[in-house]
LUMLUM-508540 format. One line per field, with one value per residue (C-alpha): z, x, y; residue number from 1. Coordinates in steps of 0.05 Angstrom, whole numbers, plus 32768, in hexadecimal, padded with zeros to 4 digits. Example, Ala and Ser with C-alpha at 12.3 -4.5 7.8 and 13.67 -1.06 7.14 Angstrom:
// LUMLUM-508540
pz [809C,808F]
px [80F6,8111]
py [7FA6,7FEB]
n [1,2]
***
This chain:
// LUMLUM-508540
pz [823F,8210,81D7,81A3,8158,8121,80F0,80A7,808F,8076,8048,804F,8049,8072,8035,803A,8036,807E,80BF,8105,8137,817A,81A9,81DD,8228,8229,81F8,81F1,81C0,818D,81AB,81F2,81D5,81B2,81F4,821F,8230,8205,822A,822B,81F3,8226,823A,81FB,81D8,820E,8200,8244,8255,826B,82B3,82B7,82B8,82AD,82C9,82AC,82E6,82C9,828D,82A1,825B,825A,829D,8287,82B0,8278,8262,829B,8296,82DD,831C,8361,839F,83E0,8425,842C,83EB,83C3,837C,8369,831F,82F3,82B3,8283,827A,82BA,8301,8333,8349,8383,8385,83B0,8389,8393,83A0,8367,834E,836C,834E,8344,8330,832B,835C,838A,836D,8380,8360,838E,83AA,83D6,8418,8418,8442,8405,83E5,839B,8369,834A,8306,8322,831A,8358,8348,830C,82C7,82E6,82C0,8301,8342,8381,83C7,83F7,8438,844A,8410,83C7,8398,8357,8317,82F2,82A9,8291,827E,82B1,8297,82AE,82AE,82DB,82F9,830F,82DF,82D4,8311,834D,837F,83C5,83E0,842A,845B,8495,84C0,84B6,8499,845D,842E,8412,842B,8419,83D6,83D5,8396,83A1,835F,8321,82E0,829C,826B,8258,8227,8210,821E,825E,82A8,82B6,82EE,8338,8357,839D,83A6,83B9,8401,8406,841F,83E0,839E,8354,831D,82D2,829A,824D,8223,821F,826A,827B,82B0,82F0,831A,8344,8388,836F,832E,832B,82E1,82DD,82C2,8284,8250,8208,81C4,81B7,8170,8133,8104,80DC,8108,80E6,8111,8103,80C1,80DB,8118,8150,818C,8166,81A4,81D0,81DC,820F,823E,8228,8256,829D,82DF,8323,836B,83A0,83EA,8406,840F,83C7,83E0,83CB,8381,8364,831A,8310,82C5,8283,8237,822D,81F9,821E,8252,8277,82B4,82DB,8308,8335,8334,8370,8371,8375,832D,8306,82C2,8291,824C,821D,81DC,8194,8162,8130,80FB,80F9,80E4,80AF,80C2,80DE,811F,812E,8170,8181,81C0,81F4,823B,825F,829F,82C0,82E8,8313,82E5,82A7,8264,822C,81F2,81D9,81B1,8185,813A,811C,8155,8181,8199,8185,81C0,81B3,81CB,820D,822A,8229,823D,820F,8216,823B,8204,81C4,81BC,817A,8164,8198,81CC,8213,824D,828E,82AF,82ED,830D,8321,8364,838C,835E,836E,832E,831E,832D,82E7,82E5,832B,830F,82D2,82BE,8299,8265,8245,81FC,81EC,81A0,8196,81D5,81F2,823A,8234,826A,826A,8288,82A3,82AE,82D6,82A7,82C2,82DE,82B9,8299,825A,824C,8221,8214,8217,8203,8246,8235,81F3,81D2,8196,81A4,81EA,81F3,8234,8262,82AA,82D7,831F,8349,837B,83C5,83AF,8381,8342,830A,82FC,82BB,8295,824D,8232,8223,81EF,8204,81E9,8208,824E,8274,82B6,82B9,82EE,82DB,830B,830C,8319,8358,8346,830E,8313,8320,8329,8366,8382,83BE,83DB,83B6,83C6,83C6,838D,839B,8390,8356,8328,8341,830E,8328,836E,8351,832B,8366,8391,835D,835A,83A2,8387,8357,8380,837D,839B,83C5,83E3,83CA,8388,835A,837A,837B,8332,830A,830B,82EE,82B1,828A,82AA,8277,828B,8267,82A0,82D2,82A3,829C,82E9,82F5,82C0,82E0,8325,8308,82E8,832E,8346,8336,82EF,8306,8332,82F7,82B4,82B7,82CA,828B,825F,8280,827C,8252,8256,8215,8234,8272,8245,8218,8250,8273,8232,822D,8273,8266,8225,824E,8286,826E,8253,8208,820B,8215,81D3,81AB,81E3,81EB,81A1,8199,81D6,81B8,8177,819E,81AB,8185,815F,8143,8189,819E,8198,816C,81AA,81C4,817F,8182,81C8,81AF,8171,81A0,81CB,818C,817B,81C0,81C3,8180,818F,81D3,81C4,8179,813F,8154,8136,80F0,8103,8136,8104,80D0,8104,8117,80CC,80C1,80FC,80EC,80A0,8098,80C3,8099,8081,80B7,80BB,80EE,80DC,811E,8113,80CB,80E7,811E,80F4,80B7,80DF,8101,80BE,809E,80D9,80CC,8081,806D,8022,801F,8042,8004,7FD7,8010,8029,7FE3,7FDB,801A,8004,7FC3,7FD6,7FF9,7FFF,8016,8056,8097,80C5,8104,8127,8110,811F,814F,8176,815F,8119,8101,80D7,8117,812C,80EB,80F6,813F,8136,80F3,8103,8114,80F4,80AE,80B4,80C3,8089,8058,806F,806C,8024,800E,8046,803D,8041,8087,808E,8048,8060,8096,8065,8038,8073,808E,804B,8046,8073,804A,802E,8007,7FD8,7FA8,7F5E,7F28,7F28,7F73,7F76,7F3E,7F66,7FA6,7F90,7F67,7FA7,7FC2,7F85,7F90,7FDC,7FCF,7FB5,7FF9,8030,807A,80B2,80A8,80AC,807D,8040,8067,8087,8043,8024,805E,8052,8007,8013,8041,800D,7FD9,8003,7FF4,7FAA,7F7C,7F6A,7F22,7F2A,7F5C,7F2F,7F0E,7F4F,7F6B,7F32,7F33,7F7D,7F74,7F82,7F50,7F78,7FB7,7FCF,7FDF,802A,801B,804D,801A,7FD1,7FA0,7F80,7FC2,7FCD,8012,802E,803D,807B,80B2,80DD,80F9,8127,80FE,811D,80F3,80FB,80EB,80AE,8093,809F,806D,8038,804D,8047,8005,7FE5,7FB2,7F72,7F4E,7F75,7F5F,7F3F,7F46,7F8F,7F9C,7F76,7FA1,7FE2,7FCE,7FC6,8003,802E,800F,7FF7,7FB6,7FD8,7FE6,7FB6,7F6B,7F49,7EFE,7EF7,7F21,7F67,7F92,7F89,7FD0,7FE1,7FBD,7F7E,7F91,7F4A,7F57,7F9F,7F90,7F72,7FB3,7FEB,7FF8,800F,8056,8056,803F,8079,80AA,808D,808C,80D5,80F5,80CD,80FF,80F5,80B5,80A7,806E,8082,803E,8054,809E,80C0,80F0,8133,8141,8189,8191,81C4,81D9,81F1,81B6,8182,8137,810D,80C2,8089,8083,803B,803E,806A,8063,8094,80AE,80AC,80AB,8077,808A,8063,8097,806E,8046,801B,800C,800B,7FE7,8024,8045,8089,8099,80DF,80EF,810B,8141,8160,815F,819B,817F,8148,8147,8111,8112,8129,8118,80D7,80C4,80AF,80E4,80F9,80EE,80AA,8091,80CC,809D,806D,806F,8059,8010,800C,802E,7FFA,7FC1,7FDB,7FE3,7F9E,7F81,7FA3,7F8D,7F45,7F46,7F32,7EF2,7EDD,7EAD,7EE3,7EE5,7F25,7F03,7EC5,7EDE,7F0B,7F04,7EEC,7EEA,7ECC,7EB0]
px [8449,847C,8497,8481,8484,8451,847E,846E,8460,849A,84A4,846E,8485,84B1,84DA,8501,8549,8553,853F,854A,8575,856B,85A5,85B9,85C0,860A,8641,8663,8691,8674,8691,8678,8635,862B,8637,860C,85C6,8595,8578,852D,8518,8508,8551,8572,8561,8585,85CA,85EE,8633,8666,865D,8614,85DA,858E,8552,850D,84DD,8497,846C,8431,8413,8413,83ED,83B9,83D7,83E0,8420,844B,846B,847F,849C,84B6,84CC,84A8,84C8,84C2,84E6,84A8,84A3,8464,8454,841E,83FB,83FC,83B1,839F,83AB,83E5,8406,8434,8461,8494,84D0,84FC,8546,857A,858A,854C,8534,84F1,84EE,84A3,8490,8454,8427,83E6,83BC,83BA,8376,8367,8345,830A,82CB,82A9,82DA,82DE,82D2,830E,82FC,82FE,833F,8345,838B,83B6,83C6,8407,8442,8467,846B,8495,8491,84A9,8495,846E,8442,843A,843B,8416,841A,83DA,83DA,8392,8353,831F,82E7,82B6,82EB,831C,8301,8347,8360,83A9,83CD,83F7,83D8,83EE,83DA,83E1,83D7,83B8,83A7,83EA,83CB,83FA,83C3,83B7,8376,837C,8381,8392,8396,83D2,83CA,83A0,83C6,83AC,83CB,83CD,83E8,842E,8444,841D,8435,846A,849A,84A2,84E8,8505,8534,857C,8572,8532,850C,84E2,84CA,84D3,84A0,84A8,8477,8476,8462,8419,8412,83FC,8428,83FE,8404,8443,8455,849C,84C3,850B,8508,84E2,849D,84A8,84B1,849C,84A9,84E6,84F6,84F6,84FA,84B7,848A,8471,844A,844D,8427,840A,83F0,841C,8421,8406,83E2,841D,8446,847D,8494,848C,849C,84AF,84CD,84B4,84C9,8494,8491,8477,8431,842C,841C,8457,8469,84A9,84B9,84FF,850A,84E4,84EB,84E9,84C3,84B1,84E1,84C6,84F3,852D,8564,8598,85E2,8610,861E,85D3,85CE,858F,858C,8555,8550,8525,8506,850A,84D3,84DC,84B1,84E6,851E,8549,8531,8560,8537,8539,855C,856F,855C,858C,85A4,8599,85BC,857F,8596,856D,8545,8559,8539,8543,8523,84EA,84B8,8482,848B,84CB,84D6,8504,853E,8587,85AD,85E2,85B3,85C7,8580,857D,85AB,85CB,85C8,85FF,85F9,85D3,85BD,859A,8557,852B,84F3,850E,84EC,850C,8549,856F,85B4,85E0,85F9,85D2,85DE,860A,8631,867B,8692,8689,8640,8635,8649,861E,85D9,85AB,857E,8547,8533,84F0,84F4,8535,853B,857A,858E,85C6,85FA,860C,8651,8655,8693,8691,86A4,86A1,865B,863C,8652,866C,8653,865F,8628,8631,85FE,85F2,85B7,8593,8562,8537,84FD,8505,84D2,84F1,84C4,84DD,8516,852E,8568,854D,855E,858B,85B4,8599,8579,8530,8512,84D2,84BB,8477,8451,8419,83FD,843B,8453,846D,84A5,84CA,8516,854C,8595,85CC,8619,8639,8661,868E,86AC,86F6,871A,86DA,86CC,8686,8699,8667,865A,8687,8671,868E,86CD,86D6,86AF,86CA,86C9,8694,8666,8669,865F,8622,8601,8610,85ED,85B1,85A3,858D,8559,851E,84F9,851C,854F,857E,85C5,85B3,85C7,860C,861A,8604,861C,8666,865A,8633,8675,868C,86AF,867F,863C,8616,8631,861D,85D8,85CF,85E7,85B5,857A,858F,858E,854A,852D,853F,8511,8523,8528,8562,858C,8576,85A2,85DA,85D2,85CD,860D,8634,8674,868A,866D,865E,863B,8616,85FE,85E6,85C6,85A1,8586,8569,8550,852C,8506,84F3,84FD,84CB,84C6,84D4,851D,8523,8546,8576,8584,858D,85BC,85E4,85EE,8606,863F,865F,86A0,8684,86C7,86E5,86B3,86B9,8687,865F,865F,8648,860D,85FA,85FD,85D1,85A1,859E,858A,8555,8537,8532,850D,84E1,84CB,84C8,84B7,84D2,84FF,8501,8517,8559,8569,854F,8582,85B8,85AE,85AD,85ED,860D,85FA,85F9,8643,864D,861E,862B,8658,8680,8651,860C,85EC,8604,85E9,85A6,85A4,85B9,858F,854C,855D,856D,852D,8503,8522,8512,8559,8557,85A1,8595,8575,85B1,85DF,85AC,859D,85E7,85E9,85AA,85CB,8615,861A,85DA,85FB,8615,85FB,85DE,8602,85BF,85A6,85E5,85D8,8609,85EC,85F5,85AE,85C3,85D2,8589,8565,8562,8557,850C,84EC,84B0,84DB,851E,8505,84F5,853D,8551,8526,8545,858D,8580,8576,8585,8568,8596,857F,85A3,858B,8543,854F,8566,852A,84F9,8517,8514,84CA,84BF,84E9,84BE,84E9,8525,850B,8514,8503,8547,854A,8503,8513,854D,8527,84E8,850F,852E,84E8,84DD,851E,8514,84D7,8505,8524,8511,8508,84D8,848C,8484,84BA,8490,845C,8492,84AF,846C,8457,8497,848A,8442,845C,848E,8458,8430,8463,8462,8439,83F6,8406,8443,8425,8412,8456,847C,8448,8457,84A1,84A5,8485,843B,842A,8455,842A,83EB,83AE,83C0,8408,8426,8434,844B,8415,8436,8435,83F0,83D4,839E,835A,8353,833E,8371,835D,8384,837A,837D,838D,834B,8328,8353,8344,82FA,82FF,8310,82D6,82A5,82BC,82F0,8323,82FA,82E4,831A,8339,837B,8391,8380,83A6,83E3,83DF,83DA,8417,843D,841F,8435,847B,847F,8498,84D3,84F3,84CF,84C6,8487,8485,84C5,84AF,84C9,8505,8539,8551,851B,84FD,84D4,848A,846E,8460,844A,8403,8417,8437,840D,83C3,83A3,839F,83E9,83F7,83CF,83F5,8438,8425,840C,843D,847D,84A8,8487,84AC,84F2,851F,8568,8579,8567,857C,85A1,85DC,85EE,8637,864B,8687,86BD,86A7,8665,863D,8618,860F,85D6,85D2,85D2,8615,8626,866C,86A8,86F2,8729,872A,86E5,8699,8671,862B,85F4,85C8,8597,8562,8556,85A1,85BE,85FD,8612,8642,865F,86A0,86AC,86F2,86EC,871C,86E7,86B2,86A8,866A,8637,85ED,85BA,8578,8535,8506,84EF,84FD,84B5,848B,8449,8408,8417,83D0,83B5,83B3,8383,8338,8314,8310,8359,836E,8349,8366,83AE,83A6,8388,83C2,83F3,83CF,83CE,8419,840A,83EA,83AD,8398,8396,8357,833F,8338,8315,82CF,82D9,82ED,8335,8358,839B,83C9]
py [7810,77F6,781F,77EC,77F5,77FC,77DC,77D6,778E,7765,7728,76F4,76AB,767E,766C,76AD,76BF,76D4,76B4,76CC,76A7,7685,7687,7655,7662,766F,7672,762E,760E,75DF,75A1,75AD,75C2,757F,755A,7585,7574,759F,75DA,75EA,7618,7650,764F,763B,767C,76A5,76BE,76CC,76E7,76B3,769C,76AC,7679,7681,765E,7662,7669,7674,7681,76AA,76AA,765E,7660,7693,76CA,76FA,771D,773A,777D,7796,7776,7784,775C,7765,7767,771B,770C,76FE,7714,773E,7746,7765,774F,7789,7782,775B,774C,774C,770C,76FB,76BE,769B,7688,764B,7655,7656,760F,75EF,75AE,75CD,7617,761E,7656,7655,768B,76AF,76E5,7720,772E,7769,7751,7783,7776,7755,7725,772E,76F7,76D7,76F6,773C,7764,778F,77A9,77A0,77BD,77D4,77EC,77FC,77D7,77E5,77C9,77FF,781F,77DF,77EA,77D5,7812,7804,7830,7821,782C,7827,784A,7835,7809,77D5,779F,77C6,7806,7821,7858,786C,7885,7872,7846,782E,77E9,77DC,77A2,77C5,7788,7762,7724,7723,773A,7780,779E,77E8,780B,7856,787F,78AF,78D3,78CA,78D2,78E5,78B7,786E,783C,7830,7878,787E,787B,7846,7834,7845,7842,784D,7888,7878,788F,7866,78A1,78B2,7895,78A8,789D,78A0,78AB,78AE,78E7,78D5,78E2,7928,794B,7950,798E,798A,79A5,79B8,79BA,79AC,79C4,7A07,79FE,7A29,79F4,7A02,79E3,7A12,7A01,7A2F,79F3,79EE,79C3,7983,7956,790B,7902,78C1,78E1,78C7,78F5,7930,794C,7940,7981,7995,797B,7932,78F8,790A,78F2,7908,78FE,78F0,78E2,789E,78B7,78D2,7918,7941,793E,795E,7961,7948,7944,794A,7944,78F8,78D2,7891,7877,783B,7836,7856,7842,7860,784F,7848,7893,78A2,78BB,78AC,788C,7879,7859,7882,7871,7888,7891,7859,787B,78B2,7884,78A6,78EC,7922,7928,78DE,78D0,7888,7865,787F,787A,78BB,78D6,78F8,7932,7963,7991,796B,7978,7944,7966,793A,7962,794A,793B,7956,7986,795D,7985,7976,7957,798D,79C5,79E3,79E4,7996,795F,792B,78E0,78BD,7886,787E,7835,7835,781B,77F5,77F9,780B,77EA,77D5,77F7,77E0,77E5,77AD,77C9,7796,775B,7720,772B,7738,777F,7799,7786,77A2,77E5,77DD,77F9,77C6,77DE,77B4,77B7,7797,7797,7775,774D,7768,7779,77AA,77B1,77FB,7805,784C,7874,78B5,78EF,7935,7942,7906,78C7,78A6,785E,781F,77EB,77A0,776A,774B,771E,7713,76E4,76DF,76EB,770A,7743,775E,7787,778D,7775,777B,7763,7731,7727,76ED,771B,76FC,7724,7713,772A,7721,771E,7730,776E,7778,7733,7710,76CF,76E0,76C0,76CB,76BD,76BF,76CB,76C1,76BC,7679,7684,7649,7671,7677,76BA,76E1,770A,7710,773A,7768,77A8,77E3,782B,7856,787C,78C8,78E5,791C,7962,7978,7942,7963,79A9,7992,7971,79AF,79DB,79AC,79C0,7A01,79E2,79FE,7A3E,7A7B,7A54,7A85,7A87,7A66,7AA1,7AAB,7A61,7A54,7A90,7A81,7A3C,7A53,7A4E,7A0E,79DF,79A6,79A9,7988,79BB,79F5,79D8,79D1,7A18,7A34,7A0E,7A28,7A70,7A64,7A54,7A9A,7AD6,7AEE,7B36,7B22,7B0E,7B27,7B66,7B3B,7B12,7B50,7B6E,7B2B,7B2E,7AE6,7AC7,7A83,7A9D,7ACF,7A98,7A6C,7AA8,7ABC,7A73,7A7F,7AC5,7AAE,7A7E,7AAD,7AF7,7B29,7B2B,7B76,7B62,7B3B,7B72,7B80,7B37,7B29,7B65,7B50,7B0A,7B2B,7B49,7B05,7AF6,7AB7,7AA2,7A9C,7A66,7A1C,79F8,79E2,7A28,7A40,7A10,7A2A,7A73,7A64,7A40,7A7F,7AA6,7A72,7A6F,7ABB,7ABE,7A81,7A9A,7AE5,7AEA,7B14,7B4E,7B94,7B9B,7BB7,7B7E,7B4B,7B62,7B65,7B1B,7B08,7B2E,7B0E,7AC5,7AC1,7AC5,7A89,7A5E,7A2A,7A0E,79CF,79AD,7996,79A9,79F0,79F2,79D9,7A0E,7A47,7A37,7A37,7A79,7A9A,7A7C,7A96,7ADB,7AD3,7ADE,7AD6,7AC6,7A84,7A63,7A5A,7A43,7A11,79F6,79E9,79C2,799D,7988,7980,793A,7916,78D6,78F6,78D8,790D,7916,791F,78DA,78B1,7877,784F,780D,77F5,77E8,77AD,7787,778C,777C,7730,7731,7743,7741,776B,77A9,7798,7799,77E2,77EE,77C2,77E9,782A,7811,77FA,7843,7872,78B9,78F5,790A,794C,7961,7951,7983,79B9,79AC,79B2,79EF,7A14,7A02,7A40,7A70,7AA6,7AD8,7AD2,7A9C,7A9C,7A69,7A48,7A40,7A23,79F3,79D7,79D6,79B3,797F,7969,7952,7927,7904,78FD,78CE,789B,788E,785C,786F,7869,7865,78B1,78C4,78CF,78F7,7924,7934,7942,7970,7998,7998,79B2,79E9,79FE,79FF,7A2F,7A65,7A5D,7A8C,7A6D,7A71,7A44,7A14,79DB,79DB,79D6,79A5,7976,7982,7971,792F,7937,78FF,78CE,78D4,78B1,78DA,78DF,78F4,78C3,788D,7887,787E,7841,781C,77FD,77FC,77CE,77ED,77C2,77CE,77AE,776A,773C,76FB,76B8,767A,7659,769B,76A6,7660,766C,76A4,7670,7646,7680,769B,7672,768E,768D,76CD,76F6,7738,772F,7776,777B,773B,7756,7797,7771,7747,778A,77AB,7773,7778,7730,774F,776D,7729,76F9,76F5,76E1,76D9,7700,773B,7748,773E,7708,76FE,76C9,768E,7698,7690,7687,763C,7645,7632,75EF,75DA,75F9,75FF,7640,7622,7613,765B,7678,764F,7661,76AC,76AC,767C,7686,7661,761E,760B,7625,7612,7607,7624,766A,7666,769E,7698,76B7,76C5,76CC,76F9,76FD,7743,7728,7741,7717,7724,7708,76FD,76C9,76A7,76B0,7696,7688,767B,7668,76B1,76CC,76C4,76ED,7702,7724,7747,7770,7748,7786,7792,774B,775F,7786,7754,7759,7735,7719,76FE,76B8,76C8,76F7,76C0,7690,766A,7667,7653,764A,766C,764E,7686,76A4,76ED,76F2,7714,76F3,7716,7734,772B,7755,7790,776D,7767,7726,7738,774F,770F,76E5,770D,7707,76B9,76B4,76DB,76AD,7670,7689,7698,76DE,76C6,76EF,76B8,7682,7659,7676,76BC,76A4,76A9,76E7,772F,7730,7773,7762,7796]
n [1,2,3,4,5,6,7,8,9,10,11,12,13,14,15,16,17,18,19,20,21,22,23,24,25,26,27,28,29,30,31,32,33,34,35,36,37,38,39,40,41,42,43,44,45,46,47,48,49,50,51,52,53,54,55,56,57,58,59,60,61,62,63,64,65,66,67,68,69,70,71,72,73,74,75,76,77,78,79,80,81,82,83,84,85,86,87,88,89,90,91,92,93,94,95,96,97,98,99,100,101,102,103,104,105,106,107,108,109,110,111,112,113,114,115,116,117,118,119,120,121,122,123,124,125,126,127,128,129,130,131,132,133,134,135,136,137,138,139,140,141,142,143,144,145,146,147,148,149,150,151,152,153,154,155,156,157,158,159,160,161,162,163,164,165,166,167,168,169,170,171,172,173,174,175,176,177,178,179,180,181,182,183,184,185,186,187,188,189,190,191,192,193,194,195,196,197,198,199,200,201,202,203,204,205,206,207,208,209,210,211,212,213,214,215,216,217,218,219,220,221,222,223,224,225,226,227,228,229,230,231,232,233,234,235,236,237,238,239,240,241,242,243,244,245,246,247,248,249,250,251,252,253,254,255,256,257,258,259,260,261,262,263,264,265,266,267,268,269,270,271,272,273,274,275,276,277,278,279,280,281,282,283,284,285,286,287,288,289,290,291,292,293,294,295,296,297,298,299,300,301,302,303,304,305,306,307,308,309,310,311,312,313,314,315,316,317,318,319,320,321,322,323,324,325,326,327,328,329,330,331,332,333,334,335,336,337,338,339,340,341,342,343,344,345,346,347,348,349,350,351,352,353,354,355,356,357,358,359,360,361,362,363,364,365,366,367,368,369,370,371,372,373,374,375,376,377,378,379,380,381,382,383,384,385,386,387,388,389,390,391,392,393,394,395,396,397,398,399,400,401,402,403,404,405,406,407,408,409,410,411,412,413,414,415,416,417,418,419,420,421,422,423,424,425,426,427,428,429,430,431,432,433,434,435,436,437,438,439,440,441,442,443,444,445,446,447,448,449,450,451,452,453,454,455,456,457,458,459,460,461,462,463,464,465,466,467,468,469,470,471,472,473,474,475,476,477,478,479,480,481,482,483,484,485,486,487,488,489,490,491,492,493,494,495,496,497,498,499,500,501,502,503,504,505,506,507,508,509,510,511,512,513,514,515,516,517,518,519,520,521,522,523,524,525,526,527,528,529,530,531,532,533,534,535,536,537,538,539,540,541,542,543,544,545,546,547,548,549,550,551,552,553,554,555,556,557,558,559,560,561,562,563,564,565,566,567,568,569,570,571,572,573,574,575,576,577,578,579,580,581,582,583,584,585,586,587,588,589,590,591,592,593,594,595,596,597,598,599,600,601,602,603,604,605,606,607,608,609,610,611,612,613,614,615,616,617,618,619,620,621,622,623,624,625,626,627,628,629,630,631,632,633,634,635,636,637,638,639,640,641,642,643,644,645,646,647,648,649,650,651,652,653,654,655,656,657,658,659,660,661,662,663,664,665,666,667,668,669,670,671,672,673,674,675,676,677,678,679,680,681,682,683,684,685,686,687,688,689,690,691,692,693,694,695,696,697,698,699,700,701,702,703,704,705,706,707,708,709,710,711,712,713,714,715,716,717,718,719,720,721,722,723,724,725,726,727,728,729,730,731,732,733,734,735,736,737,738,739,740,741,742,743,744,745,746,747,748,749,750,751,752,753,754,755,756,757,758,759,760,761,762,763,764,765,766,767,768,769,770,771,772,773,774,775,776,777,778,779,780,781,782,783,784,785,786,787,788,789,790,791,792,793,794,795,796,797,798,799,800,801,802,803,804,805,806,807,808,809,810,811,812,813,814,815,816,817,818,819,820,821,822,823,824,825,826,827,828,829,830,831,832,833,834,835,836,837,838,839,840,841,842,843,844,845,846,847,848,849,850,851,852,853,854,855,856,857,858,859,860,861,862,863,864,865,866,867,868,869,870,871,872,873,874,875,876,877,878,879,880,881,882,883,884,885,886,887,888,889,890,891,892,893,894,895,896,897,898,899,900,901,902,903]
***
């Protein structure tokens, strides 16, 4: 379901430099806050925009109803919800402002001939719910078992005897896929005549009745494929996550768009355009193929370029569509639009996007721009912690949203606008005015996104060179729906370079490979210098697609392409260098080596254009310690992402090497292992290194193997050898269970070296010093064992929020622009606050002018993630606790009678 993280462990103790913050219900000045009645904790942590109020309605986890992840209102205004790993519930909500907000709630039971026991789950495990067509549609995400026999798929619940209880369950379509990247939401179409469903990239594409994007998808990347070294999604190939349109009976399925990673939800704006919030792969942080979480305008036949491992497409490629807005790091969940909300006008026009990891509901303010949109984000609601799952606008115009997922504490909230606010209009929503001309052209062309529709070729061809990218895309897809024999000669005869390029992209996807030499030679006739940079990217992509789909051309044509592209490499734009380099390496152009090595060496500090995110990662670090510390580690020593691309692409170059070139090349790998990035960074670098070594003469292999850093790596090649890792296995420790380990074995006769390694593996050493070794940004832990018992340590590790020192608290600054900034307040003067946001780079200080700040709050949550010992087995846990009790002293009494392996 949720795109949650597998974050590496962070610092371990509550006495730590940085603490996360809890926010209040609304921004108030300090004087009024002191006079106001304290809010309940569930509300106090929420930060709302001015004029909005929140109500906490229910806590399902506190009432043994699981962790809720999906919701919908029925035709009687009742809310229906689902536990991620349990049943469905229906509730009658009290009106806004009621003295008692507790809803009347029931577990849904299907009234079959033989009533089921209360313990039986008849329907649930839903990550999508929608009440429509007098039915409840349920998207089950589950592998069937004895506890719940329904497998993943779309189900329809009906009340056939009108007794207000569902009595019929129909499976509309079974789906292969489950888990966090399985099938997700169901949404009503704007005309209320059909439904849309959305699924993550671990959900197989079922056979469809129609395809708005032609079913010819492939990987389409000449970049050397490296699948995730840690195994994620290694068996998932094109087309990735997908969106389909279906009828109310679930009989007719039409593929609408593909190429996503793991979008959870979608929504339509007032113009009927579709949007989703797609995820990144956090293990790819710092890599050139990393793409931040992003808002996508999903058009007919849209492709968004997700591919497994390092093969994700650049958003600049013409055969996929770019994001409307890059958000940054996060875990996208719910998406909804404000057109039916009783909110001020600016929020009725907004798209709301939920981030599970960092607890933010973004208001995305869309502005029509050509055939698509531009967008700006605003922090509408936030809280710490606030693991957001799903949301909906209710019949009363309020926003209802839930927290939970992965069996976390779950809560139901209602947020509404105070109608007594002065100078704010809550008039009924008005339909949008005239859209840009390009928007109309695009939607007209999309009418031809079906097989062999008459008039499609004539309507689309003139628009292949339209100035708007979304129009060009829609025109090309319309042409691809026509029989290729009707237009392949027209492509080959085309003289306009832009129409030729777009036509070649289409022909590469549908044409016979016997055409490849003719196609490539035709592309070489284009006057490259007369094209804009974006048009050059499109042209090089046409070369790449032709080669990727059709294979190596004749020797003469191969040399013609090399002679055409080599003079334009390197370029001034990184995406062009990426595109041209991989084409030249595929063609084995020996001249590419020196040029690429120069790029590899010239400016390693440059941030890659392909990896730039809209959100500054520093603002997210302290919002969620479990995931933010990964960002912190990377920002401390960011790898040269574009240089990583060049090093990887050269790993496939076969000819043209000499000793000097190889020395320069393999030395880069050794240096690259010094950088910090996502969990898979080391593995990706090593896989590229190994590929490059496969082209080295056997007699020279050992030399270059050592030169490139083989000695720095662990046996599996996914970690550095000097970073110890627990043997495990993973275990979800409870406090009583961990304390029982002490009772069963105590801490005598423990292994000093293992304890020291576990201290490093859990990254305590990063922030804390012990006997003069380790970080200096947290308290020294040498004397920890003289003040705390092992039982105290276990509690502090597993429940880090129970005891927080004011000395190390963080601060939240609320800004006039509606955003909030979190960090440790290191200093202030009359004009500014000074915050340190990165616990691994505390000297990086951010200055915030006081005139931009409306309020400040102090943290109530530790930066230390809970569950850090879950990586350790019983023996490793004992060794760690013994090491802490001994203050890192190998001569401590507890080691005297046991095996001590001190250095």
